[in-house]
C-alpha positions as CSV (number, residue, x, y, z in Angstrom):
1,M,97.0,141.9,129.8
2,K,95.1,141.1,126.6
3,L,92.2,138.9,127.0
4,V,91.0,136.1,124.8
5,S,87.4,136.5,124.4
6,P,85.0,133.6,125.5
7,I,83.9,132.6,121.8
8,I,87.6,132.5,120.7
9,L,88.6,130.5,123.9
10,L,85.6,128.1,123.2
11,L,86.7,127.5,119.6
12,L,90.3,126.9,120.7
13,V,88.9,124.1,123.2
14,L,86.8,122.7,120.6
15,S,89.6,122.5,118.1
16,G,91.5,120.6,120.4
17,C,88.7,118.0,121.1
18,T,88.2,117.1,117.3
19,T,91.8,115.7,116.9
20,E,91.0,112.2,115.8
21,K,92.6,109.4,118.0
22,Q,95.1,107.2,116.2
23,L,94.2,103.6,116.5
24,T,97.6,103.1,117.8
25,D,96.5,105.2,120.7
26,Y,94.1,102.2,121.8
27,V,97.1,99.8,121.9
28,N,98.8,98.9,125.2
29,P,101.9,96.8,124.6
30,F,101.9,96.1,128.2
31,L,98.5,94.3,128.2
32,G,99.6,90.5,129.0
33,T,102.8,91.2,130.4
34,A,101.6,90.8,133.9
35,T,101.4,87.6,136.0
36,L,98.2,86.1,137.9
37,W,98.4,85.7,141.4
38,E,95.3,85.8,143.1
39,P,93.3,82.7,143.6
40,E,90.1,84.2,142.1
41,D,92.0,84.9,138.9
42,L,94.1,81.7,138.9
43,G,91.2,79.4,139.9
44,Y,93.3,77.8,142.6
45,V,95.8,78.5,145.5
46,R,99.3,78.9,144.5
47,T,102.0,76.7,146.6
48,W,104.8,76.3,143.9
49,K,107.6,78.7,144.0
50,E,107.6,78.9,140.3
51,R,105.2,81.7,138.9
52,T,102.3,80.8,136.8
53,W,102.5,81.2,133.1
54,G,101.1,84.7,132.0
55,A,100.4,85.6,128.4
56,E,104.4,85.7,128.0
57,V,104.3,88.8,125.6
58,F,107.0,91.6,125.4
59,P,106.3,95.6,125.6
60,G,109.0,96.5,123.4
61,S,109.5,97.7,119.4
62,S,108.6,95.9,116.6
63,L,106.9,96.4,113.3
64,P,104.4,93.7,111.8
65,N,106.2,90.3,111.3
66,A,109.6,91.9,111.7
67,M,113.1,90.4,112.1
68,V,113.7,92.8,115.1
69,Q,111.7,92.9,118.4
70,L,113.5,95.3,120.6
71,S,112.3,94.9,124.1
72,P,113.4,94.9,127.8
73,V,114.7,91.9,129.6
74,T,113.9,91.4,133.4
75,Q,114.6,87.9,133.5
76,F,116.1,85.3,131.5
77,R,114.3,81.7,130.7
78,S,111.1,83.5,131.2
79,G,108.8,83.6,128.4
80,A,109.1,86.8,126.5
81,G,111.9,88.0,129.3
82,Y,109.6,90.7,130.7
83,Q,107.3,90.1,133.6
84,Y,105.5,93.2,134.6
85,E,106.1,92.7,138.3
86,D,110.1,92.4,138.0
87,T,112.0,95.3,139.3
88,V,115.2,95.4,137.1
89,I,116.2,95.2,133.7
90,Y,119.1,93.2,132.3
91,G,119.3,94.8,128.9
92,F,117.3,95.3,125.6
93,A,117.2,92.3,123.4
94,H,116.6,92.3,119.6
95,T,114.5,88.9,118.9
96,N,111.5,87.8,120.6
97,K,108.7,85.4,120.5
98,G,107.3,84.9,123.9
99,H,108.1,81.0,124.2
100,W,111.1,81.0,126.4
101,N,113.5,81.4,123.3
102,L,115.4,84.0,121.3
103,L,116.5,87.3,123.1
104,H,119.4,87.8,120.8
105,L,122.1,90.2,121.8
106,P,121.1,92.1,124.9
107,L,122.3,95.7,125.2
108,L,122.4,97.8,128.5
109,P,123.7,101.4,128.8
110,A,125.8,102.1,131.7
111,T,128.3,104.2,133.6
112,G,130.8,103.8,135.9
113,Q,132.5,100.5,136.8
114,V,131.0,97.1,135.4
115,S,130.7,93.9,137.0
116,A,129.9,90.8,135.1
117,S,127.4,89.8,137.4
118,D,125.9,92.5,138.8
119,Y,124.8,95.3,136.1
120,A,121.2,95.2,136.1
121,S,119.3,98.4,136.8
122,G,116.2,99.1,138.9
123,Y,113.3,100.9,137.1
124,S,109.7,102.1,137.8
125,H,106.7,101.8,135.9
126,A,105.8,105.5,136.6
127,N,108.9,106.1,134.3
128,E,108.2,103.6,131.8
129,S,105.9,103.9,128.6
130,A,105.3,102.0,125.3
131,R,103.4,102.2,122.2
132,P,103.7,100.3,118.8
133,G,106.8,100.9,117.6
134,Y,108.4,102.5,120.6
135,Y,109.5,101.7,124.2
136,Q,111.1,104.0,126.7
137,V,112.2,103.4,130.6
138,F,114.4,105.4,132.9
139,L,117.3,103.4,134.3
140,E,117.7,104.4,137.8
141,R,120.9,102.6,138.5
142,Y,122.5,104.7,135.9
143,G,120.5,107.9,135.6
144,I,119.8,107.0,131.9
145,N,116.6,107.4,130.1
146,A,116.3,104.8,127.3
147,E,114.2,104.9,124.4
148,L,114.0,102.3,121.6
149,T,112.3,102.2,118.2
150,S,113.0,99.8,115.2
151,T,112.6,99.0,111.3
152,L,112.0,95.4,110.1
153,R,115.6,94.5,110.5
154,C,117.1,97.3,112.6
155,G,117.0,98.5,116.0
156,Y,117.5,102.1,116.9
157,H,118.4,102.9,120.7
158,R,118.4,106.3,122.1
159,Y,120.1,106.7,125.7
160,T,119.9,110.2,127.4
161,Y,122.4,110.6,130.2
162,Q,121.7,113.0,133.2
163,T,125.1,114.4,133.1
164,D,128.1,114.4,130.7
165,S,129.6,111.0,132.5
166,E,131.5,108.5,130.5
167,K,129.3,106.4,128.3
168,K,129.3,102.5,128.1
169,L,127.5,99.9,126.5
170,I,127.1,96.3,128.4
171,V,126.7,93.7,125.5
172,D,125.5,90.4,127.1
173,I,126.8,88.7,124.2
174,T,127.3,85.1,126.1
175,R,123.8,85.1,126.9
176,T,120.2,84.6,125.7
177,N,117.0,82.5,126.4
178,N,118.9,79.9,124.4
179,R,122.4,78.1,124.8
180,V,125.0,80.5,123.1
181,R,127.2,78.3,121.1
182,D,129.5,81.0,119.5
183,W,129.9,84.6,119.5
184,A,132.2,87.6,118.4
185,I,132.2,91.2,119.0
186,E,135.0,93.8,117.6
187,Q,135.5,97.5,116.9
188,K,135.2,97.9,113.0
189,D,136.0,101.6,112.7
190,E,136.0,104.9,114.8
191,F,132.0,104.8,115.2
192,V,131.3,101.0,114.3
193,F,131.4,97.9,116.2
194,T,130.2,94.6,114.5
195,G,129.7,90.7,115.5
196,F,127.7,87.9,115.9
197,Q,125.8,85.8,118.4
198,D,124.9,82.0,117.6
199,A,121.8,81.0,119.8
200,E,118.8,79.6,117.9
201,G,120.0,80.9,114.8
202,K,123.3,82.8,114.1
203,I,122.5,86.5,114.1
204,Y,125.1,89.1,112.8
205,F,125.2,92.8,113.7
206,Y,126.5,96.0,112.5
207,A,126.2,98.8,115.0
208,L,126.9,102.3,114.3
209,S,127.2,105.2,117.0
210,N,127.1,109.0,117.1
211,Y,130.0,108.7,119.5
212,P,133.4,107.2,118.7
213,V,134.2,103.8,120.0
214,E,137.0,103.9,122.1
215,S,137.5,100.2,122.9
216,I,135.9,97.0,123.6
217,E,136.8,94.9,126.6
218,Q,135.5,91.8,128.4
219,A,134.2,91.8,132.0
220,K,134.6,88.4,133.4
221,D,134.1,86.6,136.9
222,E,133.0,83.0,138.2
223,Q,129.5,83.4,137.0
224,H,129.4,85.5,133.9
225,E,131.1,87.1,130.9
226,V,130.0,90.4,129.2
227,S,131.5,92.7,126.7
228,V,131.9,96.5,127.3
229,V,131.9,99.3,124.7
230,H,133.8,102.3,125.8
231,F,132.6,105.7,124.0
232,G,134.7,108.8,123.6
233,K,133.3,112.2,123.8
234,N,130.8,114.1,121.4
235,D,131.2,117.7,121.0
236,K,127.4,118.2,121.2
237,N,127.0,116.0,124.3
238,E,123.8,114.9,122.6
239,P,122.1,111.5,123.4
240,L,124.0,108.4,122.8
241,E,122.2,106.8,119.7
242,L,122.8,103.1,118.1
243,K,121.6,102.3,114.8
244,I,122.0,98.6,114.4
245,G,121.4,96.5,111.6
246,F,120.8,92.7,111.8
247,S,121.0,89.9,109.6
248,F,121.2,85.8,109.9
249,V,123.2,85.8,106.7
250,S,126.5,87.9,107.4
251,I,127.9,91.2,108.8
252,E,127.9,92.8,105.3
253,N,124.1,92.0,105.1
254,A,123.3,93.4,108.5
255,R,125.2,96.8,107.2
256,M,123.0,96.4,104.1
257,N,119.9,96.3,105.8
258,L,120.8,99.2,108.3
259,E,122.0,101.5,105.1
260,Q,118.6,100.8,103.2
261,E,116.3,100.9,106.3
262,M,117.6,103.3,108.7
263,M,121.0,105.1,107.9
264,D,119.9,108.6,107.2
265,K,116.8,108.7,109.4
266,S,116.4,110.3,112.9
267,F,115.0,108.4,115.9
268,V,111.9,110.6,115.7
269,Q,111.5,109.7,112.0
270,V,111.9,106.0,112.8
271,R,109.4,106.1,115.3
272,E,106.7,108.0,113.4
273,E,107.3,105.5,110.4
274,A,106.7,102.8,112.9
275,N,103.5,104.2,114.3
276,E,102.3,105.0,110.7
277,E,102.8,101.5,109.8
278,W,100.9,99.8,112.6
279,N,98.1,102.5,112.1
280,R,97.8,101.3,108.4
281,L,97.5,97.7,109.7
282,L,95.1,98.5,112.4
283,S,92.8,100.5,110.1
284,K,92.1,97.4,108.1
285,I,89.5,96.9,111.0
286,K,87.5,100.0,112.2
287,V,85.1,99.4,114.9
288,S,82.2,101.8,116.1
289,G,80.2,101.4,119.5
290,G,81.6,99.5,122.3
291,T,83.2,101.2,125.3
292,E,86.8,102.6,125.4
293,R,87.8,99.4,127.3
294,E,86.7,97.2,124.7
295,K,88.3,99.1,121.8
296,G,91.3,99.1,123.8
297,I,91.4,95.3,124.2
298,F,90.5,95.0,120.8
299,Y,93.5,96.7,119.0
300,S,95.8,95.7,121.5
301,T,94.8,92.2,120.7
302,L,94.8,92.9,117.1
303,Y,98.3,94.5,117.2
304,R,99.8,91.2,119.2
305,S,98.1,89.2,116.6
306,F,101.0,90.5,114.1
307,L,104.0,89.9,115.8
308,W,104.9,86.4,114.7
309,P,106.1,84.6,112.4
310,A,109.2,86.8,112.4
311,L,111.0,87.7,109.2
312,R,114.3,86.1,108.4
313,S,115.5,87.4,105.2
314,D,117.3,90.4,104.2
315,V,116.3,93.6,102.1
316,N,118.1,91.8,99.0
317,G,116.1,88.5,99.6
318,D,119.2,86.5,101.2
319,F,118.6,84.1,103.7
320,T,120.2,81.3,105.4
321,D,118.1,78.0,104.9
322,E,117.6,74.8,106.5
323,R,120.8,73.5,105.4
324,G,122.8,76.3,106.4
325,N,123.2,77.5,102.8
326,V,122.8,81.2,101.8
327,V,120.0,81.3,99.1
328,N,117.7,83.6,97.5
329,E,114.5,82.2,96.4
330,G,112.7,85.4,95.4
331,F,110.5,85.6,98.5
332,R,110.5,86.8,102.0
333,Y,111.9,84.2,104.5
334,Y,109.9,83.7,107.8
335,T,110.1,81.7,110.9
336,N,107.7,78.7,111.2
337,P,104.1,79.6,112.9
338,S,103.4,78.4,116.2
339,F,101.2,75.6,114.5
340,W,99.4,73.9,117.6
341,D,98.3,77.3,118.9
342,D,97.8,79.6,115.8
343,Y,96.2,77.4,113.2
344,R,93.1,77.8,115.1
345,N,92.6,81.6,114.4
346,K,95.7,83.8,113.9
347,L,96.9,82.5,110.7
348,I,93.6,83.0,109.4
349,L,93.6,86.7,110.4
350,L,97.0,87.0,109.1
351,G,96.1,85.7,106.0
352,M,92.7,88.1,105.8
353,L,94.7,91.2,106.4
354,T,98.0,90.3,104.9
355,P,97.9,87.7,102.6
356,D,101.4,88.5,101.0
357,V,103.2,87.8,104.4
358,N,100.8,84.7,104.4
359,T,102.0,83.5,100.9
360,D,105.6,83.9,101.9
361,I,105.3,82.1,105.2
362,I,104.0,79.2,103.1
363,R,106.9,79.4,100.6
364,S,109.1,79.1,103.7
365,I,107.8,76.1,105.3
366,I,107.7,74.3,101.9
367,D,111.4,75.4,101.2
368,R,112.2,74.2,105.0
369,G,110.5,70.9,104.5
370,E,112.1,70.1,101.1
371,K,115.4,70.9,102.3
372,S,115.4,68.9,105.6
373,N,113.7,65.4,105.4
374,G,110.9,66.0,103.1
375,Y,108.3,66.7,106.0
376,M,106.1,69.7,106.1
377,P,107.5,71.5,109.4
378,T,104.9,71.4,112.4
379,F,105.0,72.7,115.8
380,F,105.0,71.1,119.2
381,H,101.9,68.9,118.5
382,G,99.7,67.7,115.9
383,D,100.3,68.5,112.0
384,H,98.3,71.7,111.7
385,A,100.4,73.0,108.8
386,S,98.0,71.2,106.6
387,V,95.0,73.4,108.0
388,F,97.0,76.3,107.3
389,V,97.8,75.5,103.7
390,A,94.3,74.5,103.0
391,G,92.7,77.2,104.7
392,S,95.0,79.7,102.9
393,Y,94.4,78.3,99.3
394,L,90.8,77.9,99.8
395,R,90.3,81.5,100.9
396,G,92.1,82.5,97.5
397,I,95.7,82.7,98.5
398,R,97.3,81.2,95.6
399,G,100.9,82.9,95.5
400,F,102.7,79.5,96.3
401,D,103.2,76.0,94.6
402,L,100.1,73.8,96.1
403,N,101.5,70.5,94.6
404,R,104.7,71.1,96.5
405,A,103.2,71.6,99.6
406,Y,100.7,68.6,99.1
407,K,103.6,66.4,98.5
408,L,105.1,67.3,101.9
409,L,101.9,67.2,103.7
410,L,101.0,63.8,102.3
411,K,104.1,62.6,103.6
412,N,103.4,63.8,106.8
413,A,100.1,61.9,106.8
414,T,101.3,58.8,105.4
415,V,105.0,58.0,106.0
416,P,106.1,57.3,109.7
417,G,109.4,58.6,110.5
418,K,111.4,61.3,112.5
419,G,110.1,64.8,111.3
420,G,106.6,63.5,110.6
421,R,103.7,62.6,112.8
422,P,104.7,61.0,116.1
423,Y,103.0,57.5,116.5
424,L,101.8,57.3,112.8
425,D,102.2,53.8,112.5
426,E,99.8,52.8,115.1
427,Y,97.3,55.6,114.2
428,M,97.2,54.2,110.6
429,E,97.1,50.7,111.6
430,R,94.1,51.2,114.2
431,G,92.8,54.5,113.7
432,W,93.9,55.6,117.1
433,I,97.0,56.1,119.5
434,A,97.5,53.9,122.5
435,E,98.3,55.3,125.7
436,K,100.3,53.7,128.6
437,D,98.7,51.5,131.1
438,T,99.6,53.2,134.5
439,T,98.2,54.7,137.5
440,N,98.6,57.8,139.4
441,V,100.3,59.9,136.6
442,P,101.7,63.3,138.0
443,T,100.3,66.2,135.8
444,W,103.6,67.3,134.5
445,D,104.8,63.8,133.2
446,E,105.3,63.1,129.5
447,Y,103.7,60.4,127.4
448,K,102.1,60.5,124.0
449,A,98.9,62.7,124.6
450,A,97.4,59.8,122.6
451,V,93.6,61.1,122.8
452,T,94.7,64.7,121.7
453,K,96.8,63.4,119.0
454,T,94.3,60.9,117.5
455,V,91.5,63.5,117.3
456,E,93.8,66.2,116.1
457,Y,95.4,63.7,113.4
458,A,91.7,63.2,112.3
459,Y,91.3,67.0,111.5
460,D,94.7,67.3,109.9
461,D,93.6,64.0,107.5
462,Y,90.5,66.2,106.9
463,A,92.7,69.4,106.0
464,T,95.0,67.3,103.8
465,A,92.1,65.7,102.2
466,L,90.9,68.8,101.0
467,I,94.2,69.6,99.3
468,A,94.3,66.3,97.8
469,K,90.8,67.1,96.1
470,E,92.3,70.5,94.8
471,V,95.3,68.7,93.2
472,G,93.1,66.1,91.6
473,D,94.4,63.0,93.9
474,S,91.1,61.4,94.3
475,A,92.6,58.0,95.8
476,N,94.2,59.7,98.8
477,Y,91.3,62.1,99.2
478,R,88.9,59.2,99.8
479,M,91.5,57.7,102.1
480,L,92.1,60.9,104.3
481,M,88.4,61.6,104.2
482,K,87.9,58.2,105.7
483,R,90.4,58.6,108.5
484,S,89.0,62.0,109.4
485,G,86.3,60.0,111.0
486,N,89.1,58.5,113.5
487,Y,88.2,61.2,116.2
488,K,85.2,58.7,116.9
489,N,87.6,55.9,117.9
490,L,88.4,57.2,121.5
491,F,84.9,58.3,122.5
492,D,83.6,56.7,125.4
493,P,79.7,56.4,125.2
494,S,79.6,55.3,128.8
495,T,81.1,58.6,130.4
496,G,80.5,60.9,127.4
497,F,84.2,61.7,127.2
498,W,87.2,61.2,124.7
499,R,89.2,58.9,126.9
500,G,92.4,56.9,126.4
501,K,92.9,53.3,125.4
502,I,95.6,51.0,126.2
503,E,97.3,48.6,123.5
504,D,94.5,45.8,123.8
505,G,91.8,48.2,123.1
506,S,90.4,48.5,126.7
507,W,89.8,51.9,128.3
508,I,92.3,53.3,130.7
509,K,91.0,52.3,134.2
510,D,92.5,55.3,136.1
511,F,90.2,57.7,134.6
512,D,89.2,61.0,136.2
513,P,87.8,63.6,133.7
514,Y,88.7,66.2,136.2
515,Y,92.3,65.8,136.6
516,P,94.7,67.6,134.2
517,Y,97.8,66.4,132.3
518,F,100.6,67.9,130.5
519,A,100.8,64.9,128.1
520,Y,99.0,61.7,129.4
521,M,95.9,61.0,127.2
522,Y,95.5,64.7,127.0
523,R,97.8,67.4,125.7
524,E,97.8,70.4,128.4
525,A,94.3,69.5,129.4
526,N,91.8,67.3,131.1
527,A,89.1,65.5,129.8
528,W,86.5,68.2,130.0
529,Q,88.7,70.6,128.2
530,S,89.2,67.9,125.4
531,L,85.4,67.6,124.7
532,F,83.9,68.4,121.3
533,F,87.0,68.6,118.8
534,A,85.6,67.6,115.4
535,P,85.5,71.1,113.6
536,H,85.1,69.2,110.3
537,D,82.3,67.2,111.4
538,P,80.1,68.8,114.1
539,E,77.2,66.8,113.2
540,G,78.8,63.5,113.5
541,M,80.4,64.4,116.7
542,I,77.0,65.5,118.2
543,A,75.6,62.1,117.0
544,L,77.8,60.2,119.2
545,Y,75.6,61.3,122.2
546,P,72.1,59.9,122.6
547,S,70.5,63.1,121.9
548,P,71.2,66.8,121.4
549,K,69.5,67.4,125.0
550,A,72.6,65.1,126.4
551,V,75.1,67.3,124.5
552,E,73.6,70.2,126.2
553,E,73.8,68.8,129.7
554,K,77.4,67.9,129.1
555,L,78.1,71.4,127.9
556,D,76.2,73.0,130.9
557,S,78.2,70.7,132.9
558,L,81.4,71.9,131.6
559,F,80.7,75.4,132.2
560,T,79.2,74.8,135.9
561,E,81.2,72.1,137.2
562,S,84.0,73.9,139.2
563,W,87.6,73.1,138.8
564,R,89.1,71.1,141.6
565,G,91.7,73.4,142.6
566,Y,94.6,71.7,140.8
567,E,97.7,73.9,140.4
568,V,98.9,73.8,136.7
569,H,100.9,76.7,135.5
570,N,99.6,76.5,132.0
571,L,95.9,76.1,132.9
572,T,94.3,79.3,134.3
573,G,91.1,81.2,133.8
574,F,88.2,78.9,134.3
575,I,84.5,79.1,133.9
576,G,83.5,76.0,135.5
577,N,86.1,73.3,134.0
578,Y,86.2,75.1,130.9
579,C,89.9,76.8,130.4
580,H,90.6,79.8,128.5
581,G,94.2,80.2,129.4
582,N,95.1,77.2,127.0
583,Q,94.2,76.2,123.6
584,P,92.2,73.0,123.5
585,S,88.9,74.7,124.9
586,H,88.9,77.4,122.6
587,S,86.3,76.2,120.0
588,I,84.4,74.2,122.7
589,P,81.5,77.1,123.1
590,Y,80.5,77.1,119.6
591,T,79.1,73.5,120.2
592,Y,76.0,75.1,121.5
593,Y,75.1,76.1,117.7
594,F,74.7,72.5,116.5
595,I,71.9,71.8,119.1
596,G,70.0,74.8,118.5
597,K,71.3,76.8,121.5
598,Q,73.2,79.6,119.9
599,E,72.4,82.0,122.7
600,K,74.1,79.7,125.2
601,A,77.1,80.0,123.2
602,Q,77.2,83.8,123.2
603,C,76.8,84.0,127.0
604,V,80.0,82.1,127.3
605,L,81.7,84.1,124.6
606,D,80.8,87.3,126.1
607,S,81.8,86.1,129.7
608,I,85.0,85.2,128.0
609,M,85.8,88.4,126.4
610,N,84.8,90.3,129.3
611,R,86.9,88.4,132.2
612,F,90.1,87.1,130.6
613,Y,91.9,89.6,128.7
614,D,92.7,92.4,131.4
615,M,93.0,90.4,134.5
616,G,95.0,90.8,137.6
617,A,95.5,93.8,140.2
618,E,96.8,96.1,137.3
619,K,94.6,94.7,134.8
620,L,97.4,93.8,132.5
621,A,97.0,90.0,132.7
622,Y,95.5,87.6,130.0
623,A,94.3,84.2,131.5
624,G,97.1,82.4,130.0
625,M,99.6,82.3,127.4
626,D,99.3,84.6,124.3
627,D,101.1,81.9,122.2
628,A,102.2,83.7,119.3
629,G,99.1,85.4,119.0
630,E,96.2,82.7,119.2
631,M,94.7,84.1,122.4
632,S,94.9,87.6,121.0
633,A,93.3,86.5,117.6
634,W,90.6,84.5,119.6
635,Y,89.3,88.0,120.9
636,V,89.7,89.9,117.6
637,F,87.6,87.4,115.7
638,N,84.8,87.2,118.5
639,A,84.7,90.9,118.9
640,I,83.8,91.5,115.4
641,G,81.3,88.3,115.2
642,L,83.1,85.9,113.0
643,Y,85.1,82.9,113.9
644,P,87.0,80.4,111.8
645,Y,85.4,77.2,113.6
646,S,86.9,75.0,111.2
647,P,89.9,77.1,110.0
648,A,90.7,74.6,106.9
649,D,87.2,75.6,105.3
650,P,86.7,79.0,103.8
651,E,84.0,80.1,106.2
652,Y,83.4,81.7,109.5
653,I,80.6,81.0,112.1
654,V,78.7,84.1,112.9
655,T,78.7,85.4,116.5
656,V,77.2,88.6,118.1
657,P,80.0,91.2,117.8
658,L,80.9,93.6,120.7
659,F,80.6,96.4,118.3
660,D,77.8,97.9,116.7
661,K,79.6,98.3,113.4
662,V,82.9,96.9,112.0
663,E,84.5,97.9,108.7
664,F,86.8,95.4,107.3
665,T,89.2,95.6,104.5
666,L,90.6,92.5,103.3
667,G,94.2,92.2,102.0
668,N,93.1,92.1,98.3
669,G,91.2,95.7,99.0
670,S,87.7,94.4,99.1
671,R,85.8,95.7,101.9
672,F,82.7,94.5,103.9
673,T,80.7,95.4,107.0
674,I,79.5,93.8,110.0
675,R,76.4,95.6,111.6
676,K,74.7,94.7,114.9
677,E,71.2,95.4,115.3
678,G,69.6,95.0,118.8
679,K,71.2,94.2,122.4
680,G,70.4,90.8,122.8
681,K,72.5,87.4,122.9
682,K,70.0,85.5,120.6
683,I,70.5,85.7,116.7
684,E,67.2,86.1,115.2
685,Q,68.5,86.7,111.5
686,I,71.5,87.0,109.7
687,T,71.5,88.7,106.3
688,Y,74.2,89.4,103.6
689,G,73.2,92.3,101.3
690,D,69.6,91.7,100.9
691,T,69.9,87.9,101.1
692,P,69.2,85.8,104.1
693,I,72.0,83.5,105.4
694,E,70.9,80.0,106.1
695,G,72.6,78.3,109.2
696,W,75.3,80.1,111.0
697,F,78.0,80.3,108.5
698,I,79.2,82.7,106.0
699,A,81.8,81.9,103.2
700,H,84.9,83.8,102.7
701,D,83.8,84.5,99.0
702,Q,80.9,86.0,100.0
703,L,82.8,88.5,102.3
704,Q,84.8,89.4,99.5
705,Q,81.7,90.6,97.7
706,G,81.9,93.7,99.9
707,K,78.3,93.8,101.3
708,E,76.7,94.3,104.6
709,L,76.6,91.6,107.3
710,L,73.8,92.5,109.4
711,I,73.3,90.5,112.6
712,K,69.8,90.8,114.3
713,T,69.6,90.1,117.8
714,S,66.8,89.7,120.8
């Protein structure tokens, strides 16, 4: 036997160690898929049968802001359709957001007899894996190893059977997370089947198989109905592969998307191209220093920040507009953002790294607003498209018609009506919105969320005023700026909280700042979690209190007064009464900056980043819902030492980064560096280039100069 010399062996070992780790290797698509169960994580003892809301994210394959999100379904009507603790898989669906909707066209490979109501397969996490652009799981019931990858508009399935058994595909075409209004499936030729599914968007598909399609039949019982595709023989006995093109326009366009994106590519090629695409995006923020755990959370949250909004136009630019017409306007058409959630940070991050996508999202919401009722689209609560448009334009994103956007946003702010701001008439008349005079309101009852609406409308007024100034509308600029002070109208100096009023202007008497509501006075929060929201006017907000010391005491109490054990599915992850598991609290820690206590803010920020992003027994749970990337983007920004405290304004509050060095490449190609000196939480000096920064903020224009932001701490 020929022996290898020790020197050669050492060189071989060292050469293996020099392989550079890809940034996608840090991404764990399962992070956020687990549910919190333990009282120490939840902040209360569970008594309800329903599980607490998790991050509600999916582990499957997608490209950034793609049309297709190809992911397993372990439970319908459950967030993103996948919960880590579930034990069966119903299929692999092709659209996903994480908000109890979508999950178009679930497919599951099978063998043997198919039952319409009993076909799900067990699986084990030991035989499951995922990385950006790829998902794999072994289906125990059928002995099939399933692998998934995708392009922007196409899904690629590869199913490896253990034996030369009959190959079938269950198409759960009558079910998604939404009501299916209509559907169709048919064999097109020897290797192709096509159809559509109409459920929150009518999606068409064109599926090409490497095995001949023998027949398609319906399996139906009293509970459910599925379609079953039967495949013939393949001389090579190779894995069953399905290349599926999708379109929200037509089957013909679905075929066109398939032909241009995937037709001549192998599974391995598509998977590798997806990995490369994610590496390109992730490499726009390179971090040095920090622990491997911190890098893992960082790149996982950066990945998670770029999965929504989702593409809805085809490779030729066709899309189905708000009126149901097929049009081609010369831009990529996207779904609406989740404005109430991600206007705070995620949409700013998207504009910093992918301004072209940001531009087309704004073009899409303009098109949608003009073709519906003349109001700019919004989501769930508030009117935060105004913040998105203002913050984008003022950061130099100019590839859309600002005047068209402003016309819609001004109508939102000034014309009551369906599609505009709810309760706008009383907000305009009084400067605040009244709540019902009642007592003992159950947490889950729906009312006006009048306090939250009032303070958020005031900020939306400010954002719209910034746009009015840009287009030269001085009269409405003055009017909106005056209204931006309306957040003060529901501040109760006797308690130090923002508090609801009834119609006659008196305070709601049944007031307990610890009690949480879904929509009474506050949206998904209690009074503690609704403190200090005036990002456009922090000085004016502070002045509502007797002194900075009073503000400090209020903040200290927020983070130390214990949660009273209330069980609320969308409120988890507490520091005192601060709740990181929902959005209303997310800007509160920075309030310490404005009373000269920056180091206290940093203590809270560090605690949040350390505690709330890999929770639970499996270390795979967030403190709460990711909400289309908002929770993830919060981590990304704070980990690098910048946060868009007022996202409508083109500036960032500077914090102490987790990492020693951050190299950031903006979407326009300019590069800046963030470097930390010292190990402390107190910022002693901030410089950019050779120039000291006065105050706590750095402008976006400054970052574009490509210099080094140095943060010295003690």
